[in-house]
C-alpha positions as CSV (number, residue, x, y, z in Angstrom):
1,M,18.3,2.3,5.8
2,P,19.5,5.1,3.5
3,V,16.9,7.7,2.3
4,D,15.5,6.1,-0.9
5,K,12.2,5.5,-2.8
6,H,9.7,3.1,-1.1
7,P,6.2,2.0,-2.0
8,F,4.7,4.5,0.4
9,S,7.1,7.4,-0.1
10,E,9.5,8.8,-2.7
11,R,12.0,9.6,0.1
12,Y,12.1,7.5,3.3
13,G,15.0,6.5,5.5
14,W,15.9,5.2,8.9
15,I,19.0,6.6,10.5
16,Q,20.6,6.9,13.9
17,D,22.3,10.1,15.1
18,K,25.5,10.4,17.0
19,Y,23.5,10.3,20.3
20,G,22.1,6.8,19.5
21,L,18.6,8.2,18.7
22,S,16.8,6.4,15.8
23,W,15.1,8.6,13.3
24,Q,12.6,7.4,10.7
25,L,12.1,10.1,8.1
26,I,9.4,10.3,5.5
27,L,10.5,13.3,3.4
28,S,7.6,14.7,1.3
29,D,7.3,17.5,-1.2
30,P,5.0,20.1,0.4
31,K,4.2,21.7,-2.9
32,D,2.8,18.5,-4.3
33,E,1.3,17.0,-1.1
34,E,-0.6,18.3,1.8
35,R,1.8,16.6,4.3
36,P,4.7,18.5,5.9
37,F,8.3,18.0,4.8
38,I,9.1,15.9,7.9
39,I,6.6,13.5,9.4
40,P,7.3,11.8,12.8
41,S,6.9,8.0,12.6
42,L,5.9,5.5,15.3
43,M,7.4,2.0,14.9
44,F,5.5,-1.0,16.4
45,I,8.1,-3.8,16.9
46,G,8.5,-7.0,18.8
47,A,5.5,-7.8,21.0
48,V,3.5,-4.9,19.7
49,C,4.1,-5.6,16.0
50,G,0.8,-5.7,14.2
51,K,-0.7,-2.9,16.4
52,A,0.0,0.1,14.1
53,E,-3.5,0.1,12.5
54,E,-5.3,-0.5,15.9
55,A,-3.3,2.3,17.5
56,T,-3.9,4.8,14.7
57,N,-7.6,4.0,14.7
58,F,-7.6,4.7,18.4
59,Y,-5.7,8.0,18.1
60,L,-8.1,9.0,15.3
61,S,-11.1,8.3,17.7
62,V,-9.6,10.3,20.6
63,F,-8.3,13.5,18.9
64,R,-10.3,16.2,17.1
65,N,-9.3,17.5,13.7
66,T,-8.2,14.1,12.4
67,K,-7.8,12.6,9.0
68,R,-6.7,9.1,7.8
69,G,-4.0,9.1,5.2
70,I,-2.6,6.2,3.3
71,I,-2.4,2.5,4.4
72,A,0.2,0.3,2.8
73,R,0.4,-3.3,3.9
74,Y,3.4,-5.6,3.6
75,P,3.1,-8.1,0.7
76,L,3.0,-11.8,1.5
77,G,6.4,-13.3,2.4
78,M,8.0,-10.0,3.5
79,E,9.0,-9.1,7.0
80,P,7.4,-9.0,9.6
81,G,5.4,-11.9,8.3
82,K,2.2,-11.1,10.1
83,K,-0.9,-11.1,8.0
84,G,-2.2,-7.6,7.5
85,A,0.8,-5.9,9.1
86,I,1.1,-2.2,8.2
87,M,4.2,-1.2,6.1
88,V,3.1,2.3,6.7
89,T,0.0,4.3,7.5
90,D,-0.3,8.0,8.3
91,C,-2.9,10.2,9.9
92,M,-3.3,13.8,10.9
93,L,-4.0,14.4,14.6
94,E,-4.8,18.0,15.7
95,N,-3.3,19.2,12.4
96,Q,0.0,17.3,12.9
97,W,0.8,14.4,10.6
98,F,2.2,11.2,12.0
99,A,3.1,7.9,10.4
100,A,3.0,4.4,12.0
101,M,4.6,1.2,10.9
102,D,4.8,-2.5,12.0
103,G,8.2,-4.0,12.1
104,A,9.5,-7.3,13.4
105,R,13.0,-6.1,14.3
106,R,15.2,-3.1,14.1
107,A,16.6,-2.1,10.8
108,P,20.3,-1.5,10.3
109,V,21.3,2.0,11.3
110,F,23.4,4.7,9.6
111,F,25.1,7.5,11.5
112,I,24.7,11.2,10.5
């Protein structure tokens, strides 16, 4: 998934590096947003699809210095097809931003 504009970010992409590691990047503009330039993202796929919101709620309850960010849900008829699935949510845990997403399957990968 090339870096492009999405409903939750002006610049988001999913790539795979030459070592086979998948990277999901949400590139923000620090001068306009309080989030850092690169935000690590957790993908909930397969059997755990639909758990992104529950997991982030748990993480927010466990850590100090937390903050809930955005929550964007998939529209009806779009993968992964689970009611209420999270397209993306983000949260700050101990002053570090993380994103989480529900996804039914792996996206195509591009090599850098």
